C-alpha positions as CSV (number, residue, x, y, z in Angstrom):
1,X,100.0,93.7,98.7
2,X,102.7,96.3,98.7
3,X,101.4,97.8,101.9
4,X,101.4,94.8,103.9
5,X,104.5,93.1,103.7
6,X,106.3,92.8,107.3
7,X,110.7,93.4,107.2
8,X,112.9,92.6,106.2
9,X,110.8,91.5,102.6
10,X,109.0,95.4,102.7
11,X,110.4,97.1,100.1
12,X,110.7,100.8,100.3
13,X,107.9,103.6,99.9
14,X,105.8,100.7,101.2
15,X,104.0,102.8,103.6
16,X,103.0,105.3,100.1
17,X,101.3,102.8,98.7
18,X,97.3,101.5,99.6
19,X,96.0,98.4,98.8
20,X,95.4,98.7,94.8
21,X,99.2,98.0,94.3
22,X,101.2,94.5,94.4
23,X,104.9,93.7,94.6
24,X,106.6,90.2,95.2
25,X,106.1,88.3,98.3
26,X,109.6,88.2,99.4
27,X,113.6,88.5,97.8
28,X,112.9,84.8,96.5
29,X,109.9,85.7,94.8
30,X,111.7,88.5,92.7
31,X,114.5,86.3,91.8
32,X,112.5,83.4,90.4
33,X,110.3,85.9,88.4
34,X,113.4,87.8,87.1
35,X,115.8,85.4,86.9
36,X,117.6,82.5,86.3
37,X,119.8,79.2,87.9
38,X,123.4,80.7,87.9
39,X,123.2,83.1,86.0
40,X,123.0,85.8,88.0
41,X,125.1,87.7,91.0
42,X,123.6,87.3,94.4
43,X,124.6,91.1,94.9
44,X,122.7,92.1,92.0
45,X,119.3,90.1,92.0
46,X,119.5,91.4,96.8
47,X,120.0,95.3,94.6
48,X,117.5,95.5,92.3
49,X,114.8,94.1,94.6
50,X,116.3,96.8,97.1
51,X,114.6,99.4,94.7
52,X,111.9,97.5,93.1
53,X,108.3,99.2,93.4
54,X,104.6,98.0,93.3
55,X,102.8,97.2,89.7
56,X,98.7,98.4,90.4
57,X,97.0,95.6,90.6
58,X,95.0,96.6,87.9
59,X,97.3,97.4,85.9
60,X,98.7,94.2,86.6
61,X,95.7,92.2,85.3
62,X,95.0,94.4,82.4
63,X,98.5,93.4,81.3
64,X,97.5,90.4,79.3
65,X,95.0,93.0,77.4
66,X,97.7,94.2,75.4
67,X,97.6,93.5,71.5
68,X,100.7,93.9,70.5
69,X,100.3,92.7,66.3
70,X,101.5,95.4,63.9
71,X,99.5,93.4,61.0
72,X,100.7,96.8,58.9
73,X,104.5,97.1,59.9
74,X,106.4,96.5,56.9
75,X,109.8,97.4,58.5
76,X,112.7,95.2,60.5
77,X,111.8,93.4,64.0
78,X,114.2,92.4,66.7
79,X,112.2,90.1,69.2
80,X,114.5,89.2,72.3
81,X,114.2,88.2,76.0
82,X,115.9,85.8,77.9
83,X,115.6,81.9,77.2
84,X,113.9,81.6,80.8
85,X,111.9,84.6,80.9
86,X,109.3,83.3,83.0
87,X,107.3,86.5,82.8
88,X,107.0,86.5,78.9
89,X,107.2,82.7,77.8
90,X,105.7,81.0,81.3
91,X,109.5,80.2,81.8
92,X,110.7,77.9,78.3
93,X,111.0,81.1,76.0
94,X,112.6,78.3,73.7
95,X,108.9,76.2,73.3
96,X,107.0,79.8,72.4
97,X,109.5,81.3,69.8
98,X,109.4,77.7,67.6
99,X,106.5,78.2,67.1
100,X,107.5,81.8,66.2
101,X,103.7,83.0,66.9
102,X,105.4,86.2,66.0
103,X,105.2,86.1,61.9
104,X,101.1,86.5,63.1
105,X,102.0,89.4,65.0
106,X,104.4,91.1,62.1
107,X,103.3,89.6,58.8
108,X,104.5,92.0,56.6
109,X,108.2,92.7,58.6
110,X,110.8,92.6,55.7
111,X,112.8,91.2,58.6
112,X,112.1,89.3,61.7
113,X,115.1,88.2,63.9
114,X,114.1,86.2,68.0
115,X,116.9,86.3,69.6
116,X,116.8,84.4,72.7
117,X,119.6,85.3,75.7
118,X,121.1,81.8,76.5
119,X,120.6,80.9,80.3
120,X,118.8,84.5,81.1
121,X,115.3,85.3,82.9
122,X,113.4,88.6,82.3
123,X,115.5,90.6,83.8
124,X,118.6,90.5,81.4
125,X,120.5,93.5,82.3
126,X,121.2,92.1,85.4
127,X,122.1,88.7,84.1
128,X,126.3,87.4,84.3
129,X,125.5,87.6,80.4
130,X,124.0,91.3,79.1
131,X,126.9,92.5,77.4
132,X,126.1,89.2,74.3
133,X,121.9,90.4,74.1
134,X,123.6,93.2,73.6
135,X,126.0,93.0,71.0
136,X,123.6,90.8,69.5
137,X,121.0,94.2,69.4
138,X,123.8,96.6,68.2
139,X,124.4,94.0,65.8
140,X,120.7,94.2,65.2
141,X,120.5,98.3,64.6
142,X,123.9,98.5,62.5
143,X,122.3,95.6,59.9
144,X,118.9,97.5,60.1
């Protein structure tokens, strides 16, 4: 729980949250969930952890109930994340994307463009090669 953390792991504003809010136990748990070994700068991870905000436990638990299916959507779709995104693919998005579940989610889509940022985790904005990620997004939008 966010308000039970002790220094130096205690995040900012921890005292303003009650027991229904959760956060990472320490910076190592944060890094494990948001980055992938060798693809982030430690100082960037430290900064990101320093501004981390807690999540409500019910909100976190209910995220699995999101309906991401859009069976009538006929536009173009780009689905993207890091190759080793722990939060979305349990650390192996290559296998998850290979299953092409996204085709079931968007059966009428005109174009589905799946892209995995090689070597990246969930925190793509802070990965060393985030520029490659944004270049892919820009290419997709230019073709859209």
